[in-house]
Every structure is written in C-alpha cells, then in structure tokens.
C-alpha positions as CSV (number, residue, x, y, z in Angstrom):
1,M,4.4,-21.2,12.1
2,S,5.4,-19.9,15.5
3,T,3.1,-19.9,18.5
4,R,4.6,-17.2,20.8
5,T,2.3,-15.2,23.0
6,F,0.7,-12.2,21.3
7,L,0.9,-8.9,23.0
8,P,-2.5,-7.2,23.5
9,A,-3.5,-4.9,20.6
10,A,-3.9,-1.9,23.0
11,A,-0.3,-2.3,24.1
12,L,1.0,-2.4,20.5
13,L,-1.0,0.6,19.5
14,F,0.1,2.6,22.6
15,A,3.7,1.7,21.8
16,L,3.2,2.8,18.2
17,G,2.0,6.2,19.3
18,A,5.1,6.6,21.4
19,A,7.5,5.4,18.7
20,A,6.0,6.9,15.6
21,C,8.6,9.0,13.8
22,S,10.1,9.7,10.4
23,A,12.6,7.2,9.2
24,G,16.1,8.4,8.5
25,A,19.6,7.1,8.0
26,T,23.0,8.3,9.3
27,P,25.8,8.1,6.7
28,A,28.6,5.8,7.6
29,S,32.0,7.3,8.2
30,S,34.6,7.1,5.5
31,P,37.1,4.2,6.0
32,T,40.6,5.1,7.1
33,A,43.4,4.3,4.7
34,P,46.1,1.9,6.1
35,P,49.4,3.5,7.0
36,S,52.1,3.5,4.3
37,G,53.7,0.1,4.0
38,A,51.1,-1.6,6.1
39,P,49.3,-4.6,4.5
40,S,45.8,-3.9,3.2
41,E,43.1,-5.9,4.9
42,A,40.5,-7.7,2.8
43,P,37.1,-5.9,3.1
44,T,34.7,-7.5,5.4
45,A,31.2,-8.5,4.2
46,T,28.2,-6.6,5.7
47,P,26.6,-9.1,8.1
48,T,23.0,-10.1,7.3
49,P,20.7,-8.8,10.1
50,V,19.5,-11.6,12.4
51,V,15.9,-11.2,13.5
52,A,15.0,-12.8,16.8
53,G,11.5,-14.4,17.0
54,I,9.5,-14.7,13.8
55,A,11.9,-14.4,10.9
56,H,11.1,-11.7,8.3
57,P,12.9,-9.7,5.6
58,T,14.5,-6.5,6.8
59,G,14.8,-4.4,3.7
60,A,13.2,-1.0,3.4
61,K,11.3,-2.2,0.2
62,D,10.6,-5.7,1.4
63,I,6.9,-6.4,2.0
64,V,6.4,-8.3,5.3
65,L,2.6,-7.9,5.6
66,R,0.1,-6.2,3.3
67,Y,-3.7,-6.0,3.2
68,D,-5.1,-4.9,-0.2
69,S,-8.3,-5.2,-2.1
70,A,-9.0,-6.2,-5.7
71,G,-12.0,-6.3,-8.1
72,G,-15.5,-5.3,-7.1
73,F,-18.2,-3.6,-9.1
74,V,-16.6,-0.2,-9.3
75,P,-15.5,2.1,-12.1
76,P,-12.1,1.3,-13.7
77,E,-10.8,4.7,-12.5
78,F,-11.5,3.7,-8.9
79,L,-9.5,0.4,-9.3
80,A,-6.6,2.4,-10.8
81,A,-6.5,4.8,-7.9
82,R,-6.8,2.3,-5.1
83,V,-4.0,2.1,-2.6
84,P,-3.3,-0.9,-0.3
85,F,-5.0,-0.4,3.1
86,F,-1.9,-1.4,5.0
87,T,1.8,-2.4,4.3
88,L,4.5,-3.3,6.8
89,Y,8.1,-3.2,5.4
90,G,11.1,-5.1,6.6
91,D,12.7,-2.0,8.3
92,G,9.6,-1.5,10.4
93,R,8.0,1.3,8.3
94,I,4.3,1.1,7.9
95,V,2.2,2.9,5.3
96,F,-1.6,2.8,5.8
97,V,-4.8,4.4,4.6
98,R,-6.9,6.1,7.2
99,S,-9.9,4.4,5.7
100,N,-12.4,5.6,8.3
101,A,-11.7,9.3,7.6
102,E,-14.6,11.5,6.5
103,P,-14.8,12.1,2.7
104,T,-13.8,15.5,1.7
105,G,-16.6,15.9,-0.8
106,G,-16.6,18.1,-3.9
107,D,-16.7,17.3,-7.6
108,I,-13.2,15.9,-7.6
109,G,-12.6,12.8,-5.6
110,V,-9.4,12.6,-3.6
111,G,-8.0,9.6,-1.7
112,Q,-8.3,9.1,2.0
113,P,-5.4,10.2,4.1
114,I,-2.3,8.0,3.8
115,R,-0.1,7.9,6.9
116,T,3.2,6.4,7.9
117,A,5.1,5.5,11.1
118,V,7.9,3.2,12.2
119,L,7.5,0.1,14.3
120,T,10.1,-1.3,16.7
121,E,11.1,-5.0,16.2
122,E,9.0,-5.9,19.3
123,Q,6.0,-4.3,17.7
124,I,6.7,-6.1,14.4
125,Q,6.8,-9.4,16.2
126,S,3.6,-8.7,18.0
127,L,1.8,-7.7,14.8
128,L,3.1,-10.8,12.9
129,Q,2.1,-13.1,15.7
130,F,-1.4,-11.7,15.7
131,A,-1.7,-11.9,11.9
132,L,-0.4,-15.5,11.7
133,T,-2.5,-16.9,14.6
134,D,-5.5,-14.8,15.7
135,G,-5.7,-13.3,12.2
136,G,-5.7,-16.7,10.5
137,L,-3.0,-16.3,7.9
138,A,-0.9,-19.3,9.1
139,A,-3.9,-21.7,8.7
140,A,-5.4,-20.1,5.6
141,R,-5.2,-21.5,2.1
142,E,-4.5,-19.4,-1.0
143,S,-8.1,-18.7,-2.1
144,Y,-11.6,-18.5,-0.7
145,M,-14.5,-18.0,-3.2
146,N,-18.1,-17.2,-2.1
147,P,-20.7,-18.6,-4.6
148,M,-23.4,-16.7,-2.7
149,I,-22.3,-13.3,-3.8
150,A,-21.2,-11.5,-7.0
151,D,-19.3,-8.4,-7.8
152,A,-17.9,-8.0,-4.3
153,P,-14.3,-6.9,-3.8
154,T,-11.7,-9.6,-2.8
155,A,-9.5,-9.1,0.2
156,V,-5.9,-9.9,-0.5
157,F,-3.3,-10.5,2.2
158,T,0.4,-10.9,1.6
159,V,2.7,-12.2,4.3
160,N,6.4,-13.0,4.2
161,A,7.4,-14.3,7.6
162,D,8.4,-17.3,9.6
163,N,10.3,-18.7,6.6
164,D,7.1,-18.8,4.5
165,S,5.6,-16.5,1.9
166,K,2.0,-16.6,0.8
167,T,-0.9,-14.6,-0.6
168,V,-4.4,-15.2,0.7
169,S,-7.5,-14.0,-1.2
170,A,-11.0,-14.0,0.2
171,M,-13.9,-12.8,-1.9
172,G,-16.5,-10.8,-0.2
173,L,-14.7,-10.9,3.2
174,G,-17.0,-9.7,6.0
175,I,-20.2,-10.9,4.2
176,D,-21.6,-14.0,6.0
177,P,-19.7,-17.0,4.6
178,P,-21.5,-20.2,3.6
179,P,-21.6,-22.7,6.4
180,G,-18.7,-25.1,6.4
181,P,-15.1,-25.7,7.6
182,D,-13.8,-22.4,6.2
183,A,-16.1,-20.2,8.3
184,Q,-13.7,-20.0,11.3
185,V,-10.7,-19.0,9.2
186,L,-12.7,-16.4,7.3
187,Q,-13.9,-15.0,10.6
188,R,-10.3,-14.6,11.7
189,L,-9.2,-13.1,8.4
190,N,-12.1,-10.5,8.8
191,G,-10.8,-9.6,12.2
192,L,-7.4,-9.0,10.8
193,A,-8.8,-6.9,8.0
194,E,-10.8,-4.8,10.5
195,R,-7.7,-4.2,12.6
196,L,-5.5,-3.2,9.7
197,R,-8.1,-0.9,8.1
198,D,-8.3,1.1,11.3
199,F,-4.7,0.6,12.4
200,D,-4.3,4.0,14.1
201,Q,-7.8,3.9,15.7
202,G,-9.2,6.8,13.6
203,G,-6.2,9.0,14.2
204,A,-5.7,8.4,17.9
205,I,-2.2,7.0,17.3
206,A,0.6,9.3,16.2
207,S,1.7,9.1,12.6
208,D,3.0,11.3,9.9
209,P,1.5,12.1,6.4
210,Y,3.0,9.9,3.8
211,Q,5.0,11.9,1.3
212,A,5.1,9.9,-2.0
213,A,8.4,10.3,-4.0
214,A,6.4,9.7,-7.2
215,Y,2.9,9.2,-8.5
216,R,1.2,7.1,-11.2
217,G,-1.0,9.0,-13.5
218,V,-3.6,6.9,-15.3
219,I,-5.7,8.1,-18.3
220,T,-8.7,6.3,-19.6
221,D,-10.3,7.0,-23.0
222,A,-13.4,9.1,-22.3
223,T,-14.6,9.6,-25.9
224,G,-18.3,10.2,-25.9
225,V,-18.5,11.4,-22.3
226,Q,-20.6,14.6,-22.2
227,A,-21.6,17.4,-19.8
228,V,-18.4,17.2,-17.7
229,P,-15.9,20.0,-16.9
230,V,-13.0,19.6,-19.3
231,R,-9.5,20.8,-18.6
232,A,-6.7,21.5,-21.1
233,W,-3.9,19.0,-20.9
234,P,-2.0,20.0,-17.7
235,W,1.6,19.1,-18.4
236,P,3.8,20.7,-21.1
237,D,6.7,18.3,-20.2
238,V,4.7,15.0,-20.6
239,K,2.2,14.3,-23.4
240,A,-0.7,11.9,-23.5
241,T,1.2,9.9,-26.1
242,E,4.0,9.2,-23.5
243,F,1.5,7.3,-21.3
244,A,2.1,3.6,-21.7
245,F,-0.5,0.9,-22.1
246,P,0.1,-2.5,-20.4
247,N,1.8,-5.2,-22.4
248,D,-0.7,-7.8,-21.3
249,P,-3.6,-7.7,-23.7
250,N,-5.9,-9.2,-21.0
251,A,-5.1,-6.4,-18.6
252,L,-7.4,-3.4,-18.2
253,Q,-6.3,-1.0,-21.0
254,Q,-5.5,2.2,-19.1
255,A,-2.4,4.2,-20.0
256,T,0.1,5.1,-17.2
257,A,3.0,7.4,-16.6
258,V,5.1,8.3,-13.6
259,L,4.6,11.8,-12.4
260,T,6.5,14.0,-9.9
261,P,5.0,15.5,-6.8
262,E,5.4,18.9,-8.5
263,Q,3.4,17.8,-11.5
264,V,0.6,16.5,-9.3
265,A,0.6,19.7,-7.3
266,S,0.2,21.7,-10.5
267,L,-3.4,20.3,-10.8
268,N,-4.3,22.6,-7.9
269,V,-6.5,20.0,-6.2
270,E,-6.6,20.1,-2.4
271,G,-5.7,16.7,-1.0
272,A,-4.1,15.5,-4.3
273,S,-1.1,14.2,-2.4
274,N,-3.3,11.3,-1.3
275,G,-4.3,10.6,-4.9
276,I,-7.2,11.7,-7.1
277,T,-9.8,9.0,-7.6
278,G,-12.0,10.7,-10.2
279,G,-13.7,13.9,-11.4
280,I,-11.0,15.2,-13.7
281,W,-11.3,15.1,-17.5
282,V,-8.5,16.4,-19.7
283,R,-8.2,17.0,-23.5
284,D,-4.8,16.6,-25.2
285,E,-3.4,18.5,-28.2
286,A,-5.1,16.0,-30.5
287,K,-8.5,16.9,-29.0
288,K,-8.9,13.5,-27.5
289,L,-10.7,13.3,-24.1
290,Y,-9.5,11.3,-21.2
291,S,-10.5,10.8,-17.6
292,L,-7.5,11.2,-15.2
293,V,-6.7,9.6,-11.8
294,I,-3.6,9.9,-9.7
295,R,-2.2,7.2,-7.4
296,P,0.7,7.7,-4.9
297,L,3.4,5.1,-5.4
298,L,4.5,3.1,-2.3
299,P,8.2,2.4,-1.4
300,D,8.2,-1.1,-3.0
301,E,6.6,0.1,-6.3
302,A,8.6,0.8,-9.4
303,K,9.0,4.4,-10.3
C-alpha cells in the first residue's frame, strides 16, 4: 500500500464544503462525417482514465470505499431498512448518512438524512490515504471477532484501491477489544468509522439531499400482530404477490419489490425519501397483514 503524506482532515472537509455540488454530464458532440470520397478512419478507443497517486476505479457505480453495518440485536425490519453510513464512488461522488441528526420522532420511523456531494481527485486521494494508513485498512485482516460480547453489530469496511480489494469486518467495533495484537488496528478502524459516520461534521459541510432513483419496499409477515394502526394496501399498480422472496433459503425471508419515488411519496409520510424504518402495517386484498419498510437504493444497487 502507498505511504504518501495524508492531508489534515480539516483541510479535506473545508475543501469538500467548497466543492460540493450536484454531479452532471455534458453530452459529447456528434462526430462529423468524412467528406465524400475521403477514406473513413477507424474509430479510436476511449482511453482508460489514468489516476495519479493511489489507483482506484473511476466508474460512477464503482465502490471505492464503503462503511456499513451488519447484524446486531435489532428487529428484522431495521436490518432491511439500514443504509450504508458512507460510500465513495469512482467518479468522486459520496453518499452518506447524517447519522448524528436528531430523530424526527412520531409513530412512523423514517431514516436519518441521506446526503451527497462530489469530491475532487485530490480529496479522494487524501481520504484513501487516511483510510489505508491512519484508518488501518491496509494492515487489517478480513475478520475480527470479539468473544467478550454478543448481539453487537459488525462494522463492515469495503475498499478497492491501490491495486487491492478487500472487505474488513469487526464485531462490536468501538467496544473495548480484548488485549492482544489486534487492539491497535481495531483502534484505527474505530477512528475511521467515527470519521465516516460524521463526515460532514453534523451538517457544517455543504452537501445536497440524496435523491434516490428507486427504492426497495420490504414486507414482513405480521400475522398475529395486534393493536397497531393498519392501512389498506397502498399501491394499485403493484400487489403483495409481486414482492419476491430471496432465492437463498438461509436468507432472512422478507419479500421485496422495487418502488418508484412517486409510489413512496404516495404513502404521505414526511421524510420518507430517506426511507421508512418501521411503524407501517398494511393489509393486502387477501386480508394478510404485513409490516412495511422502505429503503432508498444507492447508485451501485440493482434497480
């Protein structure tokens, strides 16, 4: 892994505030046809972008760095609605959860604000250098278990940079690790997690609301649940029977379907664009009761 000097975090965050903007593309101009009788030239291949510094993918859907969470002693609906805390894509776009935002309250749970901005290549290099060195990812192995705890969530880091790709999982990250040679790496990983979970310093850095192109609706059988407010099935154009269960019999059996932003908005829940984490029960035409959660899909996720 590379050992270039890491720019101070404050400098990176200040630059992020100055550079945050909505990503866009300018259409290429149409090629000009050769003059009559002139020989046609063979088309030239599009050159592969060359990244100076720490090599990384450059595609708009390529994950370069992600911090997510898995497991934990929480309801299945919470797991289905959970969004990665932070993702950096190859083109510099970041999508992150403002996880320190105050909860909105109310009977229906909505997700914390999801924000987006675009980093320059210099900012990408600074962030990757920090993640690989000070953040411990270059030295970390794939899995860290903690036998002293149970039912704690597992931090999951994905990095694809410096001609290497790896996923690092750390159970109960942030809880005092058992003494041993792993303690220093786990401390570094926890520092990386804290930075990515508060990437914009509680909203002090400029960013835009993330507008999901599609959502995942998840229904869970709620047969037997009582004393809850029940809604009629909300969508005439998609039925409960069209929600698909996973093919893996060992996977959590929750049925899913892709929903449009308009279908999510029709639920009339304030903040639903950030997802709905619980508090909605719906009954389909067959009188079957389900709990419903909504999760925004990120750019790399299948629609």
